[in-house]
PQR file of N, CA, C, O and H, with PARSE charges and radii, in Angstrom:
ATOM      1  N   MET A   1      90.389  95.292  97.639 -0.4000 1.5000
ATOM      2  CA  MET A   1      90.184  93.857  97.556 -0.0000 2.0000
ATOM      3  C   MET A   1      88.735  93.621  97.162  0.5500 1.7000
ATOM      4  O   MET A   1      87.825  94.246  97.707 -0.5500 1.4000
ATOM      5  N   THR A   2      88.530  92.743  96.241 -0.4000 1.5000
ATOM      6  CA  THR A   2      87.186  92.480  95.738 -0.0000 2.0000
ATOM      7  C   THR A   2      86.490  91.410  96.564  0.5500 1.7000
ATOM      8  O   THR A   2      87.111  90.703  97.358 -0.5500 1.4000
ATOM      9  H   THR A   2      89.269  92.235  95.798  0.4000 1.0000
ATOM     10  N   GLU A   3      85.199  91.312  96.357 -0.4000 1.5000
ATOM     11  CA  GLU A   3      84.434  90.262  97.028 -0.0000 2.0000
ATOM     12  C   GLU A   3      84.958  88.882  96.638  0.5500 1.7000
ATOM     13  O   GLU A   3      84.925  87.956  97.449 -0.5500 1.4000
ATOM     14  H   GLU A   3      84.694  91.886  95.712  0.4000 1.0000
ATOM     15  N   ASN A   4      85.445  88.735  95.397 -0.4000 1.5000
ATOM     16  CA  ASN A   4      85.976  87.445  94.964 -0.0000 2.0000
ATOM     17  C   ASN A   4      87.151  87.012  95.826  0.5500 1.7000
ATOM     18  O   ASN A   4      87.342  85.820  96.067 -0.5500 1.4000
ATOM     19  H   ASN A   4      85.472  89.487  94.738  0.4000 1.0000
ATOM     20  N   ALA A   5      87.930  87.968  96.285 -0.4000 1.5000
ATOM     21  CA  ALA A   5      89.076  87.629  97.131 -0.0000 2.0000
ATOM     22  C   ALA A   5      88.607  86.985  98.426  0.5500 1.7000
ATOM     23  O   ALA A   5      89.287  86.119  98.977 -0.5500 1.4000
ATOM     24  H   ALA A   5      87.774  88.936  96.089  0.4000 1.0000
ATOM     25  N   LEU A   6      87.452  87.404  98.910 -0.4000 1.5000
ATOM     26  CA  LEU A   6      86.936  86.820 100.152 -0.0000 2.0000
ATOM     27  C   LEU A   6      86.452  85.387  99.957  0.5500 1.7000
ATOM     28  O   LEU A   6      86.163  84.694 100.933 -0.5500 1.4000
ATOM     29  H   LEU A   6      86.900  88.108  98.463  0.4000 1.0000
ATOM     30  N   GLU A   7      86.360  84.937  98.713 -0.4000 1.5000
ATOM     31  CA  GLU A   7      86.022  83.538  98.475 -0.0000 2.0000
ATOM     32  C   GLU A   7      87.132  82.618  98.976  0.5500 1.7000
ATOM     33  O   GLU A   7      86.918  81.414  99.116 -0.5500 1.4000
ATOM     34  H   GLU A   7      86.595  85.500  97.921  0.4000 1.0000
ATOM     35  N   ARG A   8      88.304  83.164  99.245 -0.4000 1.5000
ATOM     36  CA  ARG A   8      89.405  82.382  99.815 -0.0000 2.0000
ATOM     37  C   ARG A   8      89.101  81.976 101.256  0.5500 1.7000
ATOM     38  O   ARG A   8      89.711  81.047 101.786 -0.5500 1.4000
ATOM     39  H   ARG A   8      88.478  84.142  99.132  0.4000 1.0000
ATOM     40  N   ILE A   9      88.157  82.675 101.888 -0.4000 1.5000
ATOM     41  CA  ILE A   9      87.777  82.373 103.262 -0.0000 2.0000
ATOM     42  C   ILE A   9      86.604  81.401 103.212  0.5500 1.7000
ATOM     43  O   ILE A   9      85.555  81.695 102.638 -0.5500 1.4000
ATOM     44  H   ILE A   9      87.661  83.430 101.458  0.4000 1.0000
ATOM     45  N   THR A  10      86.801  80.243 103.822 -0.4000 1.5000
ATOM     46  CA  THR A  10      85.773  79.215 103.786 -0.0000 2.0000
ATOM     47  C   THR A  10      85.403  78.784 105.203  0.5500 1.7000
ATOM     48  O   THR A  10      86.203  78.891 106.132 -0.5500 1.4000
ATOM     49  H   THR A  10      87.653  80.004 104.288  0.4000 1.0000
ATOM     50  N   THR A  11      84.188  78.301 105.343 -0.4000 1.5000
ATOM     51  CA  THR A  11      83.753  77.691 106.598 -0.0000 2.0000
ATOM     52  C   THR A  11      83.143  76.342 106.280  0.5500 1.7000
ATOM     53  O   THR A  11      82.359  76.199 105.341 -0.5500 1.4000
ATOM     54  H   THR A  11      83.538  78.213 104.588  0.4000 1.0000
ATOM     55  N   ASP A  12      83.511  75.370 107.066 -0.4000 1.5000
ATOM     56  CA  ASP A  12      83.024  74.003 106.891 -0.0000 2.0000
ATOM     57  C   ASP A  12      82.991  73.373 108.277  0.5500 1.7000
ATOM     58  O   ASP A  12      84.015  73.341 108.960 -0.5500 1.4000
ATOM     59  H   ASP A  12      84.148  75.486 107.829  0.4000 1.0000
ATOM     60  N   PRO A  13      81.839  72.872 108.705 -0.5600 1.5000
ATOM     61  CA  PRO A  13      81.750  72.275 110.039  0.2800 2.0000
ATOM     62  C   PRO A  13      82.751  71.144 110.260  0.5500 1.7000
ATOM     63  O   PRO A  13      83.080  70.826 111.403 -0.5500 1.4000
ATOM     64  N   GLU A  14      83.235  70.540 109.190 -0.4000 1.5000
ATOM     65  CA  GLU A  14      84.180  69.425 109.298 -0.0000 2.0000
ATOM     66  C   GLU A  14      85.641  69.882 109.358  0.5500 1.7000
ATOM     67  O   GLU A  14      86.537  69.067 109.576 -0.5500 1.4000
ATOM     68  H   GLU A  14      82.968  70.798 108.261  0.4000 1.0000
ATOM     69  N   VAL A  15      85.880  71.179 109.167 -0.4000 1.5000
ATOM     70  CA  VAL A  15      87.246  71.706 109.174 -0.0000 2.0000
ATOM     71  C   VAL A  15      87.357  72.772 110.258  0.5500 1.7000
ATOM     72  O   VAL A  15      86.672  73.794 110.205 -0.5500 1.4000
ATOM     73  H   VAL A  15      85.151  71.841 108.990  0.4000 1.0000
ATOM     74  N   CYS A  16      88.210  72.533 111.230 -0.4000 1.5000
ATOM     75  CA  CYS A  16      88.466  73.486 112.322 -0.0000 2.0000
ATOM     76  C   CYS A  16      87.181  73.914 113.031  0.5500 1.7000
ATOM     77  O   CYS A  16      87.041  75.069 113.433 -0.5500 1.4000
ATOM     78  H   CYS A  16      88.766  71.703 111.273  0.4000 1.0000
ATOM     79  N   GLY A  17      86.257  72.987 113.180 -0.4000 1.5000
ATOM     80  CA  GLY A  17      85.025  73.272 113.910 -0.0000 2.0000
ATOM     81  C   GLY A  17      84.152  74.336 113.282  0.5500 1.7000
ATOM     82  O   GLY A  17      83.349  74.965 113.970 -0.5500 1.4000
ATOM     83  H   GLY A  17      86.371  72.049 112.853  0.4000 1.0000
ATOM     84  N   GLY A  18      84.299  74.547 111.977 -0.4000 1.5000
ATOM     85  CA  GLY A  18      83.483  75.528 111.287 -0.0000 2.0000
ATOM     86  C   GLY A  18      84.014  76.948 111.356  0.5500 1.7000
ATOM     87  O   GLY A  18      83.377  77.876 110.858 -0.5500 1.4000
ATOM     88  H   GLY A  18      84.952  74.036 111.418  0.4000 1.0000
ATOM     89  N   ARG A  19      85.170  77.122 111.968 -0.4000 1.5000
ATOM     90  CA  ARG A  19      85.755  78.472 112.028 -0.0000 2.0000
ATOM     91  C   ARG A  19      86.247  78.881 110.638  0.5500 1.7000
ATOM     92  O   ARG A  19      86.584  78.022 109.824 -0.5500 1.4000
ATOM     93  H   ARG A  19      85.687  76.368 112.373  0.4000 1.0000
ATOM     94  N   PRO A  20      86.289  80.188 110.364 -0.5600 1.5000
ATOM     95  CA  PRO A  20      86.754  80.657 109.055  0.2800 2.0000
ATOM     96  C   PRO A  20      88.203  80.243 108.791  0.5500 1.7000
ATOM     97  O   PRO A  20      89.095  80.501 109.598 -0.5500 1.4000
ATOM     98  N   CYS A  21      88.415  79.598 107.649 -0.4000 1.5000
ATOM     99  CA  CYS A  21      89.732  79.087 107.254 -0.0000 2.0000
ATOM    100  C   CYS A  21      90.111  79.625 105.882  0.5500 1.7000
ATOM    101  O   CYS A  21      89.299  80.225 105.178 -0.5500 1.4000
ATOM    102  H   CYS A  21      87.690  79.388 106.993  0.4000 1.0000
ATOM    103  N   ILE A  22      91.351  79.395 105.530 -0.4000 1.5000
ATOM    104  CA  ILE A  22      91.856  79.796 104.230 -0.0000 2.0000
ATOM    105  C   ILE A  22      91.691  78.634 103.254  0.5500 1.7000
ATOM    106  O   ILE A  22      92.281  77.568 103.435 -0.5500 1.4000
ATOM    107  H   ILE A  22      92.011  78.908 106.101  0.4000 1.0000
ATOM    108  N   ARG A  23      90.895  78.849 102.232 -0.4000 1.5000
ATOM    109  CA  ARG A  23      90.695  77.910 101.126 -0.0000 2.0000
ATOM    110  C   ARG A  23      90.462  76.462 101.573  0.5500 1.7000
ATOM    111  O   ARG A  23      90.941  75.536 100.919 -0.5500 1.4000
ATOM    112  H   ARG A  23      90.417  79.714 102.085  0.4000 1.0000
ATOM    113  N   GLY A  24      89.751  76.260 102.651 -0.4000 1.5000
ATOM    114  CA  GLY A  24      89.454  74.914 103.111 -0.0000 2.0000
ATOM    115  C   GLY A  24      90.627  74.217 103.769  0.5500 1.7000
ATOM    116  O   GLY A  24      90.508  73.067 104.191 -0.5500 1.4000
ATOM    117  H   GLY A  24      89.362  77.013 103.182  0.4000 1.0000
ATOM    118  N   LEU A  25      91.753  74.896 103.861 -0.4000 1.5000
ATOM    119  CA  LEU A  25      92.919  74.335 104.534 -0.0000 2.0000
ATOM    120  C   LEU A  25      92.709  74.419 106.042  0.5500 1.7000
ATOM    121  O   LEU A  25      91.807  75.117 106.507 -0.5500 1.4000
ATOM    122  H   LEU A  25      91.849  75.830 103.518  0.4000 1.0000
ATOM    123  N   ARG A  26      93.500  73.742 106.771 -0.4000 1.5000
ATOM    124  CA  ARG A  26      93.364  73.763 108.224 -0.0000 2.0000
ATOM    125  C   ARG A  26      94.210  74.867 108.853  0.5500 1.7000
ATOM    126  O   ARG A  26      94.886  74.656 109.860 -0.5500 1.4000
ATOM    127  H   ARG A  26      94.232  73.175 106.394  0.4000 1.0000
ATOM    128  N   ILE A  27      94.157  76.032 108.245 -0.4000 1.5000
ATOM    129  CA  ILE A  27      94.740  77.223 108.856 -0.0000 2.0000
ATOM    130  C   ILE A  27      93.637  78.268 108.914  0.5500 1.7000
ATOM    131  O   ILE A  27      93.071  78.673 107.899 -0.5500 1.4000
ATOM    132  H   ILE A  27      93.607  76.203 107.428  0.4000 1.0000
ATOM    133  N   ARG A  28      93.357  78.684 110.137 -0.4000 1.5000
ATOM    134  CA  ARG A  28      92.239  79.591 110.373 -0.0000 2.0000
ATOM    135  C   ARG A  28      92.642  81.040 110.118  0.5500 1.7000
ATOM    136  O   ARG A  28      93.820  81.392 110.166 -0.5500 1.4000
ATOM    137  H   ARG A  28      93.817  78.354 110.961  0.4000 1.0000
ATOM    138  N   VAL A  29      91.651  81.859 109.850 -0.4000 1.5000
ATOM    139  CA  VAL A  29      91.881  83.296 109.718 -0.0000 2.0000
ATOM    140  C   VAL A  29      92.565  83.806 110.980  0.5500 1.7000
ATOM    141  O   VAL A  29      93.508  84.594 110.901 -0.5500 1.4000
ATOM    142  H   VAL A  29      90.694  81.573 109.810  0.4000 1.0000
ATOM    143  N   THR A  30      92.103  83.369 112.121 -0.4000 1.5000
ATOM    144  CA  THR A  30      92.686  83.824 113.384 -0.0000 2.0000
ATOM    145  C   THR A  30      94.156  83.412 113.513  0.5500 1.7000
ATOM    146  O   THR A  30      94.940  84.132 114.133 -0.5500 1.4000
ATOM    147  H   THR A  30      91.337  82.730 112.185  0.4000 1.0000
ATOM    148  N   ASP A  31      94.539  82.279 112.945 -0.4000 1.5000
ATOM    149  CA  ASP A  31      95.952  81.877 112.985 -0.0000 2.0000
ATOM    150  C   ASP A  31      96.817  82.895 112.249  0.5500 1.7000
ATOM    151  O   ASP A  31      97.884  83.279 112.729 -0.5500 1.4000
ATOM    152  H   ASP A  31      93.902  81.694 112.442  0.4000 1.0000
ATOM    153  N   ILE A  32      96.354  83.322 111.096 -0.4000 1.5000
ATOM    154  CA  ILE A  32      97.098  84.315 110.303 -0.0000 2.0000
ATOM    155  C   ILE A  32      97.166  85.629 111.067  0.5500 1.7000
ATOM    156  O   ILE A  32      98.225  86.251 111.140 -0.5500 1.4000
ATOM    157  H   ILE A  32      95.487  83.010 110.706  0.4000 1.0000
ATOM    158  N   LEU A  33      96.052  86.053 111.633 -0.4000 1.5000
ATOM    159  CA  LEU A  33      96.025  87.315 112.372 -0.0000 2.0000
ATOM    160  C   LEU A  33      96.942  87.263 113.581  0.5500 1.7000
ATOM    161  O   LEU A  33      97.628  88.242 113.875 -0.5500 1.4000
ATOM    162  H   LEU A  33      95.191  85.548 111.575  0.4000 1.0000
ATOM    163  N   GLU A  34      96.969  86.149 114.281 -0.4000 1.5000
ATOM    164  CA  GLU A  34      97.850  86.018 115.446 -0.0000 2.0000
ATOM    165  C   GLU A  34      99.319  86.040 115.041  0.5500 1.7000
ATOM    166  O   GLU A  34     100.149  86.617 115.743 -0.5500 1.4000
ATOM    167  H   GLU A  34      96.412  85.354 114.042  0.4000 1.0000
ATOM    168  N   LEU A  35      99.641  85.418 113.917 -0.4000 1.5000
ATOM    169  CA  LEU A  35     101.021  85.469 113.430 -0.0000 2.0000
ATOM    170  C   LEU A  35     101.430  86.903 113.124  0.5500 1.7000
ATOM    171  O   LEU A  35     102.513  87.341 113.510 -0.5500 1.4000
ATOM    172  H   LEU A  35      98.966  84.949 113.347  0.4000 1.0000
ATOM    173  N   LEU A  36     100.561  87.635 112.429 -0.4000 1.5000
ATOM    174  CA  LEU A  36     100.861  89.027 112.104 -0.0000 2.0000
ATOM    175  C   LEU A  36     100.967  89.867 113.372  0.5500 1.7000
ATOM    176  O   LEU A  36     101.860  90.706 113.490 -0.5500 1.4000
ATOM    177  H   LEU A  36      99.681  87.279 112.115  0.4000 1.0000
ATOM    178  N   ALA A  37     100.064  89.645 114.316 -0.4000 1.5000
ATOM    179  CA  ALA A  37     100.069  90.410 115.567 -0.0000 2.0000
ATOM    180  C   ALA A  37     101.320  90.143 116.395  0.5500 1.7000
ATOM    181  O   ALA A  37     101.776  91.008 117.143 -0.5500 1.4000
ATOM    182  H   ALA A  37      99.338  88.964 114.220  0.4000 1.0000
ATOM    183  N   SER A  38     101.871  88.941 116.257 -0.4000 1.5000
ATOM    184  CA  SER A  38     103.081  88.611 117.021 -0.0000 2.0000
ATOM    185  C   SER A  38     104.343  89.145 116.347  0.5500 1.7000
ATOM    186  O   SER A  38     105.447  88.976 116.864 -0.5500 1.4000
ATOM    187  H   SER A  38     101.500  88.238 115.650  0.4000 1.0000
ATOM    188  N   GLY A  39     104.176  89.789 115.193 -0.4000 1.5000
ATOM    189  CA  GLY A  39     105.315  90.409 114.536 -0.0000 2.0000
ATOM    190  C   GLY A  39     105.842  89.678 113.317  0.5500 1.7000
ATOM    191  O   GLY A  39     106.807  90.129 112.700 -0.5500 1.4000
ATOM    192  H   GLY A  39     103.279  89.927 114.773  0.4000 1.0000
ATOM    193  N   ALA A  40     105.229  88.559 112.954 -0.4000 1.5000
ATOM    194  CA  ALA A  40     105.680  87.828 111.760 -0.0000 2.0000
ATOM    195  C   ALA A  40     105.357  88.649 110.516  0.5500 1.7000
ATOM    196  O   ALA A  40     104.279  89.234 110.414 -0.5500 1.4000
ATOM    197  H   ALA A  40     104.445  88.193 113.455  0.4000 1.0000
ATOM    198  N   SER A  41     106.276  88.688 109.593 -0.4000 1.5000
ATOM    199  CA  SER A  41     106.032  89.395 108.340 -0.0000 2.0000
ATOM    200  C   SER A  41     105.286  88.474 107.383  0.5500 1.7000
ATOM    201  O   SER A  41     105.226  87.260 107.578 -0.5500 1.4000
ATOM    202  H   SER A  41     107.151  88.213 109.676  0.4000 1.0000
ATOM    203  N   GLN A  42     104.724  89.078 106.353 -0.4000 1.5000
ATOM    204  CA  GLN A  42     104.047  88.279 105.326 -0.0000 2.0000
ATOM    205  C   GLN A  42     105.024  87.280 104.720  0.5500 1.7000
ATOM    206  O   GLN A  42     104.673  86.120 104.507 -0.5500 1.4000
ATOM    207  H   GLN A  42     104.773  90.064 106.195  0.4000 1.0000
ATOM    208  N   ASP A  43     106.241  87.722 104.443 -0.4000 1.5000
ATOM    209  CA  ASP A  43     107.239  86.823 103.852 -0.0000 2.0000
ATOM    210  C   ASP A  43     107.563  85.645 104.772  0.5500 1.7000
ATOM    211  O   ASP A  43     107.728  84.517 104.308 -0.5500 1.4000
ATOM    212  H   ASP A  43     106.525  88.665 104.615  0.4000 1.0000
ATOM    213  N   GLU A  44     107.653  85.911 106.073 -0.4000 1.5000
ATOM    214  CA  GLU A  44     107.922  84.828 107.026 -0.0000 2.0000
ATOM    215  C   GLU A  44     106.777  83.817 107.054  0.5500 1.7000
ATOM    216  O   GLU A  44     107.004  82.608 107.095 -0.5500 1.4000
ATOM    217  H   GLU A  44     107.519  86.827 106.450  0.4000 1.0000
ATOM    218  N   ILE A  45     105.563  84.321 107.032 -0.4000 1.5000
ATOM    219  CA  ILE A  45     104.397  83.430 107.048 -0.0000 2.0000
ATOM    220  C   ILE A  45     104.386  82.566 105.795  0.5500 1.7000
ATOM    221  O   ILE A  45     104.164  81.357 105.867 -0.5500 1.4000
ATOM    222  H   ILE A  45     105.379  85.304 106.999  0.4000 1.0000
ATOM    223  N   LEU A  46     104.625  83.185 104.659 -0.4000 1.5000
ATOM    224  CA  LEU A  46     104.621  82.429 103.400 -0.0000 2.0000
ATOM    225  C   LEU A  46     105.757  81.411 103.356  0.5500 1.7000
ATOM    226  O   LEU A  46     105.615  80.351 102.745 -0.5500 1.4000
ATOM    227  H   LEU A  46     104.805  84.167 104.600  0.4000 1.0000
ATOM    228  N   GLU A  47     106.868  81.719 103.990 -0.4000 1.5000
ATOM    229  CA  GLU A  47     107.981  80.772 104.039 -0.0000 2.0000
ATOM    230  C   GLU A  47     107.649  79.591 104.952  0.5500 1.7000
ATOM    231  O   GLU A  47     107.959  78.442 104.636 -0.5500 1.4000
ATOM    232  H   GLU A  47     106.983  82.579 104.486  0.4000 1.0000
ATOM    233  N   ASP A  48     107.014  79.891 106.089 -0.4000 1.5000
ATOM    234  CA  ASP A  48     106.664  78.836 107.050 -0.0000 2.0000
ATOM    235  C   ASP A  48     105.478  77.989 106.604  0.5500 1.7000
ATOM    236  O   ASP A  48     105.353  76.830 107.001 -0.5500 1.4000
ATOM    237  H   ASP A  48     106.762  80.824 106.345  0.4000 1.0000
ATOM    238  N   TYR A  49     104.616  78.564 105.786 -0.4000 1.5000
ATOM    239  CA  TYR A  49     103.418  77.880 105.304 -0.0000 2.0000
ATOM    240  C   TYR A  49     103.393  77.972 103.775  0.5500 1.7000
ATOM    241  O   TYR A  49     102.658  78.787 103.218 -0.5500 1.4000
ATOM    242  H   TYR A  49     104.717  79.505 105.464  0.4000 1.0000
ATOM    243  N   PRO A  50     104.184  77.150 103.100 -0.5600 1.5000
ATOM    244  CA  PRO A  50     104.346  77.281 101.645  0.2800 2.0000
ATOM    245  C   PRO A  50     103.064  77.060 100.835  0.5500 1.7000
ATOM    246  O   PRO A  50     103.016  77.424  99.660 -0.5500 1.4000
ATOM    247  N   TYR A  51     102.052  76.486 101.426 -0.4000 1.5000
ATOM    248  CA  TYR A  51     100.793  76.278 100.715 -0.0000 2.0000
ATOM    249  C   TYR A  51      99.921  77.527 100.728  0.5500 1.7000
ATOM    250  O   TYR A  51      98.888  77.567 100.060 -0.5500 1.4000
ATOM    251  H   TYR A  51     102.091  76.191 102.380  0.4000 1.0000
ATOM    252  N   LEU A  52     100.329  78.552 101.486 -0.4000 1.5000
ATOM    253  CA  LEU A  52      99.603  79.821 101.481 -0.0000 2.0000
ATOM    254  C   LEU A  52     100.127  80.726 100.378  0.5500 1.7000
ATOM    255  O   LEU A  52     101.247  80.569  99.892 -0.5500 1.4000
ATOM    256  H   LEU A  52     101.169  78.519 102.029  0.4000 1.0000
ATOM    257  N   GLN A  53      99.289  81.672 100.001 -0.4000 1.5000
ATOM    258  CA  GLN A  53      99.656  82.677  99.008 -0.0000 2.0000
ATOM    259  C   GLN A  53      99.439  84.054  99.625  0.5500 1.7000
ATOM    260  O   GLN A  53      98.663  84.205 100.568 -0.5500 1.4000
ATOM    261  H   GLN A  53      98.379  81.800 100.395  0.4000 1.0000
ATOM    262  N   ALA A  54     100.124  85.045  99.093 -0.4000 1.5000
ATOM    263  CA  ALA A  54      99.993  86.405  99.618 -0.0000 2.0000
ATOM    264  C   ALA A  54      98.528  86.845  99.631  0.5500 1.7000
ATOM    265  O   ALA A  54      98.103  87.552 100.545 -0.5500 1.4000
ATOM    266  H   ALA A  54     100.755  84.923  98.327  0.4000 1.0000
ATOM    267  N   GLU A  55      97.771  86.438  98.643 -0.4000 1.5000
ATOM    268  CA  GLU A  55      96.356  86.800  98.569 -0.0000 2.0000
ATOM    269  C   GLU A  55      95.562  86.219  99.736  0.5500 1.7000
ATOM    270  O   GLU A  55      94.558  86.798 100.150 -0.5500 1.4000
ATOM    271  H   GLU A  55      98.116  85.863  97.902  0.4000 1.0000
ATOM    272  N   ASP A  56      96.001  85.086 100.265 -0.4000 1.5000
ATOM    273  CA  ASP A  56      95.330  84.488 101.425 -0.0000 2.0000
ATOM    274  C   ASP A  56      95.478  85.387 102.646  0.5500 1.7000
ATOM    275  O   ASP A  56      94.525  85.569 103.404 -0.5500 1.4000
ATOM    276  H   ASP A  56      96.817  84.615  99.928  0.4000 1.0000
ATOM    277  N   ILE A  57      96.668  85.948 102.838 -0.4000 1.5000
ATOM    278  CA  ILE A  57      96.907  86.825 103.979 -0.0000 2.0000
ATOM    279  C   ILE A  57      96.074  88.093 103.840  0.5500 1.7000
ATOM    280  O   ILE A  57      95.479  88.554 104.814 -0.5500 1.4000
ATOM    281  H   ILE A  57      97.441  85.800 102.222  0.4000 1.0000
ATOM    282  N   GLN A  58      96.028  88.653 102.650 -0.4000 1.5000
ATOM    283  CA  GLN A  58      95.223  89.850 102.426 -0.0000 2.0000
ATOM    284  C   GLN A  58      93.738  89.549 102.630  0.5500 1.7000
ATOM    285  O   GLN A  58      93.006  90.375 103.176 -0.5500 1.4000
ATOM    286  H   GLN A  58      96.512  88.279 101.859  0.4000 1.0000
ATOM    287  N   ALA A  59      93.298  88.384 102.199 -0.4000 1.5000
ATOM    288  CA  ALA A  59      91.894  88.004 102.395 -0.0000 2.0000
ATOM    289  C   ALA A  59      91.577  87.885 103.883  0.5500 1.7000
ATOM    290  O   ALA A  59      90.502  88.297 104.318 -0.5500 1.4000
ATOM    291  H   ALA A  59      93.893  87.714 101.756  0.4000 1.0000
ATOM    292  N   ALA A  60      92.498  87.327 104.668 -0.4000 1.5000
ATOM    293  CA  ALA A  60      92.295  87.200 106.114 -0.0000 2.0000
ATOM    294  C   ALA A  60      92.173  88.575 106.759  0.5500 1.7000
ATOM    295  O   ALA A  60      91.317  88.785 107.619 -0.5500 1.4000
ATOM    296  H   ALA A  60      93.371  86.993 104.314  0.4000 1.0000
ATOM    297  N   LEU A  61      93.013  89.501 106.353 -0.4000 1.5000
ATOM    298  CA  LEU A  61      92.949  90.861 106.899 -0.0000 2.0000
ATOM    299  C   LEU A  61      91.642  91.554 106.509  0.5500 1.7000
ATOM    300  O   LEU A  61      91.016  92.216 107.337 -0.5500 1.4000
ATOM    301  H   LEU A  61      93.708  89.331 105.654  0.4000 1.0000
ATOM    302  N   THR A  62      91.243  91.404 105.275 -0.4000 1.5000
ATOM    303  CA  THR A  62      89.996  92.011 104.815 -0.0000 2.0000
ATOM    304  C   THR A  62      88.806  91.414 105.548  0.5500 1.7000
ATOM    305  O   THR A  62      87.905  92.136 105.977 -0.5500 1.4000
ATOM    306  H   THR A  62      91.751  90.866 104.603  0.4000 1.0000
ATOM    307  N   TYR A  63      88.807  90.098 105.689 -0.4000 1.5000
ATOM    308  CA  TYR A  63      87.726  89.418 106.400 -0.0000 2.0000
ATOM    309  C   TYR A  63      87.625  89.942 107.833  0.5500 1.7000
ATOM    310  O   TYR A  63      86.533  90.255 108.308 -0.5500 1.4000
ATOM    311  H   TYR A  63      89.538  89.512 105.341  0.4000 1.0000
ATOM    312  N   ALA A  64      88.757  90.034 108.511 -0.4000 1.5000
ATOM    313  CA  ALA A  64      88.768  90.502 109.896 -0.0000 2.0000
ATOM    314  C   ALA A  64      88.285  91.948 109.989  0.5500 1.7000
ATOM    315  O   ALA A  64      87.526  92.297 110.893 -0.5500 1.4000
ATOM    316  H   ALA A  64      89.644  89.780 108.125  0.4000 1.0000
ATOM    317  N   ALA A  65      88.721  92.774 109.064 -0.4000 1.5000
ATOM    318  CA  ALA A  65      88.296  94.175 109.071 -0.0000 2.0000
ATOM    319  C   ALA A  65      86.792  94.283 108.894  0.5500 1.7000
ATOM    320  O   ALA A  65      86.138  95.073 109.575 -0.5500 1.4000
ATOM    321  H   ALA A  65      89.338  92.490 108.329  0.4000 1.0000
ATOM    322  N   ARG A  66      86.256  93.510 108.002 -0.4000 1.5000
ATOM    323  CA  ARG A  66      84.802  93.567 107.762 -0.0000 2.0000
ATOM    324  C   ARG A  66      84.017  93.002 108.937  0.5500 1.7000
ATOM    325  O   ARG A  66      82.915  93.469 109.227 -0.5500 1.4000
ATOM    326  H   ARG A  66      86.787  92.869 107.449  0.4000 1.0000
ATOM    327  N   GLN A  67      84.563  92.018 109.606 -0.4000 1.5000
ATOM    328  CA  GLN A  67      83.879  91.453 110.770 -0.0000 2.0000
ATOM    329  C   GLN A  67      83.835  92.434 111.940  0.5500 1.7000
ATOM    330  O   GLN A  67      82.905  92.409 112.746 -0.5500 1.4000
ATOM    331  H   GLN A  67      85.458  91.639 109.371  0.4000 1.0000
ATOM    332  N   SER A  68      84.839  93.289 112.025 -0.4000 1.5000
ATOM    333  CA  SER A  68      84.903  94.228 113.144 -0.0000 2.0000
ATOM    334  C   SER A  68      84.175  95.536 112.855  0.5500 1.7000
ATOM    335  O   SER A  68      84.027  96.366 113.752 -0.5500 1.4000
ATOM    336  H   SER A  68      85.594  93.309 111.370  0.4000 1.0000
ATOM    337  N   ASP A  69      83.723  95.732 111.636 -0.4000 1.5000
ATOM    338  CA  ASP A  69      83.036  96.962 111.267 -0.0000 2.0000
ATOM    339  C   ASP A  69      81.536  96.767 111.401  0.5500 1.7000
ATOM    340  O   ASP A  69      80.879  96.246 110.500 -0.5500 1.4000
ATOM    341  H   ASP A  69      83.843  95.058 110.907  0.4000 1.0000
ATOM    342  N   HIS A  70      81.009  97.190 112.528 -0.4000 1.5000
ATOM    343  CA  HIS A  70      79.587  97.035 112.753 -0.0000 2.0000
ATOM    344  C   HIS A  70      79.014  98.319 113.324  0.5500 1.7000
ATOM    345  O   HIS A  70      79.738  99.141 113.887 -0.5500 1.4000
ATOM    346  H   HIS A  70      81.543  97.614 113.260  0.4000 1.0000
ATOM    347  N   THR A  71      77.735  98.479 113.178 -0.4000 1.5000
ATOM    348  CA  THR A  71      77.051  99.658 113.672 -0.0000 2.0000
ATOM    349  C   THR A  71      76.936  99.591 115.181  0.5500 1.7000
ATOM    350  O   THR A  71      76.622  98.546 115.751 -0.5500 1.4000
ATOM    351  H   THR A  71      77.147  97.812 112.721  0.4000 1.0000
ATOM    352  N   VAL A  72      77.193 100.712 115.814 -0.4000 1.5000
ATOM    353  CA  VAL A  72      77.009 100.826 117.264 -0.0000 2.0000
ATOM    354  C   VAL A  72      75.748 101.621 117.507  0.5500 1.7000
ATOM    355  O   VAL A  72      75.606 102.748 117.031 -0.5500 1.4000
ATOM    356  H   VAL A  72      77.448 101.560 115.351  0.4000 1.0000
ATOM    357  N   ILE A  73      74.840 101.033 118.246 -0.4000 1.5000
ATOM    358  CA  ILE A  73      73.585 101.700 118.572 -0.0000 2.0000
ATOM    359  C   ILE A  73      73.661 102.117 120.021  0.5500 1.7000
ATOM    360  O   ILE A  73      73.813 101.282 120.913 -0.5500 1.4000
ATOM    361  H   ILE A  73      74.955 100.118 118.632  0.4000 1.0000
ATOM    362  N   ASP A  74      73.555 103.413 120.252 -0.4000 1.5000
ATOM    363  CA  ASP A  74      73.632 103.952 121.600 -0.0000 2.0000
ATOM    364  C   ASP A  74      72.225 104.072 122.137  0.5500 1.7000
ATOM    365  O   ASP A  74      71.409 104.830 121.613 -0.5500 1.4000
ATOM    366  H   ASP A  74      73.432 104.091 119.527  0.4000 1.0000
ATOM    367  N   VAL A  75      71.946 103.323 123.179 -0.4000 1.5000
ATOM    368  CA  VAL A  75      70.609 103.346 123.791 -0.0000 2.0000
ATOM    369  C   VAL A  75      70.707 104.122 125.073  0.5500 1.7000
ATOM    370  O   VAL A  75      71.496 103.787 125.956 -0.5500 1.4000
ATOM    371  H   VAL A  75      72.609 102.707 123.605  0.4000 1.0000
ATOM    372  N   ALA A  76      69.900 105.169 125.178 -0.4000 1.5000
ATOM    373  CA  ALA A  76      69.946 106.024 126.376 -0.0000 2.0000
ATOM    374  C   ALA A  76      68.998 105.553 127.437  0.5500 1.7000
ATOM    375  O   ALA A  76      68.914 106.160 128.504 -0.5500 1.4000
ATOM    376  H   ALA A  76      69.259 105.441 124.461  0.4000 1.0000
TER
END
């Protein structure tokens, strides 16, 4: 997934309290992740949310993966 794909993830203080959303819509990255975690398939999500695209789901997963990848500094 390219950096351009992550442009689908937007933040705006006026939308969902500034939390990361899909293309300025009122569906948060965390909403997509929770749907997937609860067992919903990509096809089910796209059927339930027709304004989403498969690329939006992939962007949410990529965004989440990058957010969780951080350096751990072990201080003795």
